[in-house]
C-alpha positions, 0 to 999 in steps of 0.5 A: 540510500535516500531517506524518504519523507515519511509525511510524503509516504504516508500521502502517497500510499494512503492516496493509492489505497484509498483510490483503489476503494474509490474505485470498488465503491464506484463498481458497486454504485454503477451495478458492475461489482459483481461481474468484476468479483466473478472474473477475479475469483474464477481467477482463482479457482473459486466458486462462492454464492454470495451477494452484494450489499446495496449501495451506499454513499456513507458506506462508500465515503467510510471505506474511503477515508478508513482505507486512506488512514490505514494506509497512510499509516502504514505509509508512515511506518514504512518510511520510518522504517526505511530512514532507519534501516538506511541511517548510518549508526543503524546496526550492522545487520540492519544495512547493506553497506557493501557493493554486490560482489565486492568486499569494499564499503559502498561509497556514500550516496549510493 
């Protein structure tokens, strides 16, 4: 298996999670968040009485930055663990060295 860059993976996962929350902040800002949440909750058979806090640009920025950072941390840890599990020297239980349905070890680079 190929190794992946922890930095690139951190940036990719952080960006995806941050963008998802940026979209949420935009929905709150334009007033569409409650109908979206009502729809999502209805799909999960949940009925709640709730209200959303008023939009605040500072809070929206903090949300996006924090979720980017948490996503980047998860992405970094994921890449480090992935690379460890694909090392030649990793423990036998941590590697997938056999092809499916074959007793022969997989060739390097498969």
